[in-house]
N, C-alpha and C positions, 0 to 999 in steps of 0.2 A: 384266606384262599380255600381252606377246607369247607367253609360254610357255602361258598359259591358253587363249589363242585357238588356238594350234597344237594343243594337246591336244584341245580341243573339236572342231576340224576333223578330226582323226584319228578321234575317236570317231564323228562323223557319217559319215565315209567308211566306217568299219568297219560301222556299222549299216546303211548303204545297201547295201553288198555282201551283208550277212546277209539283209536283206529281199528283195533281188533273187534271191538263191540260193534262199531259202525259197519265193518265188513260183513260180520255175521248177520246183522239185521238186514243189510242190503241183499245178501245171499238168500235169506229167508223170504224177503219180499219178492225177489225175482222168481223164486220157486213157486210161491203162491200165484204170481202173475202167470207163469207158464201153465200151471194146473188150471187156472180159470180160462185161459185161452183154449187149451185142449178141450175142456168140458164145454165151452161155448161152441166150438166147432162141432163137437159131437151132437150137441143139442140142435145145431143148424142142420146137420145131416139127417137127424131123426125127424125134424120138422119137414124137411124137403121130401123125405120118404113117406112119412105117415100123413102129413097135412096136405101136401100137394100131390101125393100119389106117384112121385118119381121112383124109379128103381134105385136100388142101393148103389150100383155102379155110377149111374147118372148123378145122384146126389153127392157122392164122394168126389167125383170128377169136377162138379161145379164148385165145391168148396175148395178143392186143390187149385183150380184155375183162379178163383178169387184170391187165394193166398199168393199165388205166383204174380198176379197183377199188382197186388199191394207191395210185395217184396221188391219187385222191379221198380215201382214208383219210389219207394223209400230209398233204395240203393241209388237211383238216379239223382234224387234230390240231395241225399247225403254226399254223394260224390261231387256234386256241384258246390256244395257248401264247404267241402274240404279243399277245394282248389285254392292256390295261392292268389295273389302274392302275400307272403308273410313278412311282417316287420323283422328286422334283424334280431331284436330282443326276443321275439317269439321263437325264431329258429334256434337261437342260442339256448333258450330255456328248454325247448324240446330235446335238443341233442344232449344237454346236461342231464335231463331227467332220464333219457334213454340209456346213457352211459351209467348212471347210478343204478338203474334197475338191472342192467345186464352185468354189473360188477366190473366195468372196465375203467 
């Protein structure tokens, strides 16, 4: 019995390290993605201002309007995809995961 417990504890430790490493790498990737997005929008504003001769306010408002349109489109599509009906197994799994995360 001791051997099985020891092996299980080693597996848990390995999985914990894997999950922490994966979370850190995902966080780093999302950070770089956000920086690239901000820099891309800055470049777009500069191009609208310098390349097309738009004023600063007009260029920034155009980029913000484009962002709002894309955000609305993504939210609309995502909301449609999240609508039910869900299978009973899916609902049970979601509630079990939520309870585990919230510590209930």
